[in-house]
C-alpha positions, 0 to 999 in steps of 0.5 A, spaced: 871 071 518 872 065 514 879 067 514 878 067 521 875 061 522 879 057 518 885 059 520 883 056 528 881 050 525 887 050 522 892 051 528 888 048 532 889 042 528 896 044 528 896 044 536 892 037 536 898 033 531 904 037 535 902 034 542 899 028 538 906 025 535 909 029 540 912 023 544 913 019 537 917 024 533 921 029 537 923 030 545 922 038 544 915 040 541 913 048 540 907 052 536 909 057 534 903 064 533 905 070 529 900 075 526 901 081 523 897 087 522 898 093 518 896 099 516 897 102 511 895 109 507 898 113 500 897 119 497 897 122 491 899 127 486 896 129 480 891 122 480 883 120 480 883 117 487 887 121 492 887 115 497 889 110 499 887 105 505 889 099 507 891 093 512 893 087 511 894 081 516 900 076 516 899 070 519 903 064 521 903 058 525 907 053 525 911 047 529 918 046 531 921 040 533 928 039 536 932 031 535 927 028 530 925 021 531 930 023 536 936 023 532 941 029 535 941 035 532 936 033 525 931 040 526 924 041 524 921 047 522 913 047 519 910 053 518 904 056 513 904 062 512 899 068 509 897 074 508 890 077 507 
């Protein structure tokens, strides 16, 4: 739960900074958000633990700036990600 709160706080910060800087830095700013949950189950023979289960979530939050500093064709993609 702590990671979710941190991720949402980072998302809020990204959204605020993107909208505040959009007017001065770029002509077109888009915020990207991607959540990719994945569940895996493995059945291993001859092992003390016959079954293994894992739930992971990949979170990517990013901002795309088009025509950075009003220079045609100069784009920036800032996209940190984490796997939990």
